C-alpha atoms as a printed R data frame, in Angstrom:
   type eleno elety resid chain resno       x       y      z
1  ATOM     1    CA   UNK     A     1 -59.153 -39.281 80.182
2  ATOM     2    CA   UNK     A     2 -62.001 -40.547 82.385
3  ATOM     3    CA   UNK     A     3 -64.463 -40.185 79.776
4  ATOM     4    CA   UNK     A     4 -62.264 -41.883 76.996
5  ATOM     5    CA   UNK     A     5 -61.937 -44.715 79.713
6  ATOM     6    CA   UNK     A     6 -65.659 -45.129 79.938
7  ATOM     7    CA   UNK     A     7 -66.417 -47.048 76.728
8  ATOM     8    CA   UNK     A     8 -65.215 -47.902 73.240
9  ATOM     9    CA   UNK     A     9 -65.236 -45.040 70.766
10 ATOM    10    CA   UNK     A    10 -65.213 -45.033 66.806
11 ATOM    11    CA   UNK     A    11 -62.340 -43.557 65.156
12 ATOM    12    CA   UNK     A    12 -63.673 -42.265 61.686
13 ATOM    13    CA   UNK     A    13 -60.761 -43.492 59.698
14 ATOM    14    CA   UNK     A    14 -59.709 -46.503 61.656
15 ATOM    15    CA   UNK     A    15 -62.230 -48.682 63.701
16 ATOM    16    CA   UNK     A    16 -62.700 -48.832 67.472
17 ATOM    17    CA   UNK     A    17 -60.381 -47.415 70.295
18 ATOM    18    CA   UNK     A    18 -60.890 -48.718 73.647
19 ATOM    19    CA   UNK     A    19 -59.501 -47.429 76.914
20 ATOM    20    CA   UNK     A    20 -61.933 -49.054 79.308
21 ATOM    21    CA   UNK     A    21 -60.756 -50.923 82.011
22 ATOM    22    CA   UNK     A    22 -57.282 -49.895 81.855
23 ATOM    23    CA   UNK     A    23 -56.891 -51.093 78.112
24 ATOM    24    CA   UNK     A    24 -54.849 -49.089 75.923
25 ATOM    25    CA   UNK     A    25 -56.175 -50.544 72.554
26 ATOM    26    CA   UNK     A    26 -55.283 -47.960 69.854
27 ATOM    27    CA   UNK     A    27 -56.521 -48.501 66.255
28 ATOM    28    CA   UNK     A    28 -56.844 -52.127 65.241
29 ATOM    29    CA   UNK     A    29 -57.982 -51.518 61.946
30 ATOM    30    CA   UNK     A    30 -57.490 -49.161 59.166
31 ATOM    31    CA   UNK     A    31 -59.112 -47.764 55.873
32 ATOM    32    CA   UNK     A    32 -57.799 -45.480 53.096
33 ATOM    33    CA   UNK     A    33 -60.029 -42.774 52.101
34 ATOM    34    CA   UNK     A    34 -59.695 -39.647 50.138
35 ATOM    35    CA   UNK     A    35 -61.589 -36.452 49.327
36 ATOM    36    CA   UNK     A    36 -62.239 -35.884 45.589
37 ATOM    37    CA   UNK     A    37 -63.054 -32.359 44.417
38 ATOM    38    CA   UNK     A    38 -66.777 -32.128 44.069
39 ATOM    39    CA   UNK     A    39 -67.723 -34.988 46.273
40 ATOM    40    CA   UNK     A    40 -70.005 -34.691 49.407
41 ATOM    41    CA   UNK     A    41 -67.657 -36.422 51.583
42 ATOM    42    CA   UNK     A    42 -64.908 -39.029 51.991
43 ATOM    43    CA   UNK     A    43 -64.695 -41.924 49.473
44 ATOM    44    CA   UNK     A    44 -63.372 -45.485 50.315
45 ATOM    45    CA   UNK     A    45 -60.177 -46.297 48.501
46 ATOM    46    CA   UNK     A    46 -59.504 -49.480 50.511
47 ATOM    47    CA   UNK     A    47 -62.130 -50.657 53.071
48 ATOM    48    CA   UNK     A    48 -61.420 -51.110 56.759
49 ATOM    49    CA   UNK     A    49 -59.230 -54.011 57.284
50 ATOM    50    CA   UNK     A    50 -57.416 -55.584 60.502
51 ATOM    51    CA   UNK     A    51 -53.858 -54.349 61.073
52 ATOM    52    CA   UNK     A    52 -52.454 -57.891 61.543
53 ATOM    53    CA   UNK     A    53 -53.974 -58.641 57.908
54 ATOM    54    CA   UNK     A    54 -52.250 -55.340 56.492
55 ATOM    55    CA   UNK     A    55 -49.000 -56.192 58.061
56 ATOM    56    CA   UNK     A    56 -49.118 -59.734 56.823
57 ATOM    57    CA   UNK     A    57 -49.569 -58.437 53.449
58 ATOM    58    CA   UNK     A    58 -46.935 -55.871 53.493
59 ATOM    59    CA   UNK     A    59 -44.355 -57.893 54.903
60 ATOM    60    CA   UNK     A    60 -44.693 -60.942 52.732
């Protein structure tokens, strides 16, 4: 936990996480990616968006 509290760190599928200074900020943004046969890595289906934007869109 000490290491995680030193600085922000990148969640590869969902933006920045921060437990620094006692914060407990989980994923604040998300993307949708997929692996396609024959591809060399992840393909973006939907780009990274702020969770508030996603929630607003799906609750309307």
